[in-house]
C-alpha positions as CSV (number, residue, x, y, z in Angstrom):
1,M,-6.2,6.4,20.9
2,S,-8.8,5.1,23.3
3,P,-11.6,2.8,22.3
4,S,-14.1,5.5,23.3
5,S,-12.8,7.7,20.5
6,I,-13.3,5.1,17.7
7,D,-16.7,5.0,15.9
8,V,-18.4,1.8,15.0
9,V,-20.3,2.0,11.8
10,D,-23.8,0.4,11.9
11,L,-24.4,-0.8,8.3
12,A,-28.1,-1.6,8.9
13,R,-28.6,2.0,10.1
14,E,-26.6,3.4,7.2
15,A,-28.7,1.4,4.7
16,A,-32.1,2.4,6.3
17,T,-33.5,4.5,3.5
18,S,-36.5,4.3,1.1
19,A,-34.7,6.4,-1.5
20,A,-34.3,4.9,-5.0
21,Y,-30.6,5.6,-4.8
22,D,-28.3,6.7,-2.0
23,N,-24.5,6.6,-2.0
24,H,-22.6,8.1,0.9
25,P,-19.3,7.7,2.6
26,I,-19.1,5.7,5.8
27,A,-15.4,5.5,6.4
28,A,-12.0,6.9,5.2
29,L,-8.7,5.2,5.3
30,N,-5.4,6.4,4.0
31,D,-6.3,8.0,0.6
32,H,-9.4,5.8,0.1
33,V,-13.1,6.1,1.0
34,V,-15.6,3.4,1.8
35,R,-19.1,4.2,0.6
36,I,-22.4,2.4,1.2
37,S,-24.7,2.3,-1.9
38,I,-28.4,1.5,-1.7
39,M,-30.2,1.2,-5.0
40,T,-33.6,0.1,-6.4
41,E,-32.7,1.3,-9.9
42,P,-29.7,1.3,-12.2
43,F,-26.9,3.9,-11.8
44,A,-25.5,5.8,-14.8
45,W,-22.8,4.5,-17.1
46,H,-19.5,5.9,-15.9
47,R,-15.8,5.3,-15.4
48,H,-13.2,6.3,-12.8
49,P,-10.1,7.6,-14.5
50,N,-8.0,7.8,-11.3
51,S,-9.0,4.8,-9.3
52,D,-10.0,1.1,-9.3
53,E,-13.4,0.6,-7.7
54,T,-14.1,-2.5,-5.6
55,F,-17.7,-3.6,-4.8
56,L,-18.7,-5.8,-1.9
57,A,-22.3,-6.9,-2.0
58,I,-24.0,-6.9,1.3
59,E,-27.7,-7.4,0.5
60,G,-29.7,-8.3,-2.6
61,G,-26.7,-8.4,-4.9
62,L,-25.9,-6.3,-7.9
63,F,-25.2,-6.6,-11.6
64,I,-22.1,-4.8,-12.8
65,D,-22.6,-4.1,-16.5
66,F,-19.7,-3.6,-18.9
67,D,-19.4,-2.9,-22.6
68,D,-19.6,-6.6,-23.5
69,G,-21.7,-8.2,-20.8
70,S,-22.6,-8.3,-17.1
71,V,-21.3,-9.9,-13.9
72,Q,-23.5,-10.8,-11.0
73,V,-22.1,-10.1,-7.5
74,M,-24.1,-11.7,-4.7
75,P,-23.9,-11.0,-0.9
76,G,-20.5,-11.9,0.4
77,Q,-18.9,-11.6,-3.0
78,L,-16.4,-8.9,-4.1
79,L,-15.4,-7.6,-7.5
80,T,-12.9,-4.9,-8.6
81,V,-13.4,-2.8,-11.7
82,P,-10.1,-1.5,-13.0
83,R,-9.6,2.3,-13.4
84,G,-10.9,3.6,-16.7
85,V,-13.3,0.8,-17.5
86,R,-16.9,1.9,-18.4
87,H,-19.5,0.3,-16.2
88,R,-22.7,0.7,-14.4
89,T,-24.4,-1.0,-11.4
90,R,-28.0,-2.1,-11.0
91,P,-29.7,-4.2,-8.3
92,V,-30.4,-7.9,-8.4
93,G,-34.0,-8.0,-7.4
94,A,-35.8,-5.0,-5.8
95,R,-33.0,-3.6,-3.7
96,S,-29.2,-3.8,-3.5
97,V,-26.9,-2.7,-0.7
98,N,-23.2,-2.8,-1.3
99,L,-20.0,-1.2,-0.1
100,T,-17.6,0.5,-2.6
101,F,-13.9,1.1,-2.0
102,E,-12.1,3.7,-4.1
103,R,-9.6,6.5,-3.9
104,A,-11.1,9.6,-2.2
105,E,-10.2,11.7,-5.2
106,A,-11.4,9.1,-7.8
107,G,-13.6,11.3,-9.8
108,A,-16.1,10.0,-12.3
109,D,-16.7,10.6,-16.0
110,F,-20.4,10.0,-16.9
111,L,-20.7,8.3,-20.3
112,D,-23.3,7.2,-22.9
113,A,-24.3,3.6,-22.8
114,P,-22.2,1.4,-25.1
115,S,-23.7,0.6,-28.4
116,G,-26.5,-1.9,-28.1
117,R,-26.8,-1.5,-24.3
118,R,-29.2,0.7,-22.3
């Protein structure tokens, strides 16, 4: 393989959107996919029955909400949500950009918010 056949992913260009939420793949490796997620509002409660999901905050940070509390992940920090765990993400501040790493066939079950959470 020659260097001319390898693509460089420009994260700034991939994150250039004014959409309230955008999540799209930017790379694939083995049986996993890397996605870039840009959000200005919370994502839905869900779980991945077939894959862990790792988040790497790039810009703005994000909260990852769980049944019993939240964890704040700031730029340069990484957190893994184990498969099957109900969670949702929401931006810290006005906008969040993060990378997610999960199995390409992870699937997602969308769920109601846990009791006492919105």
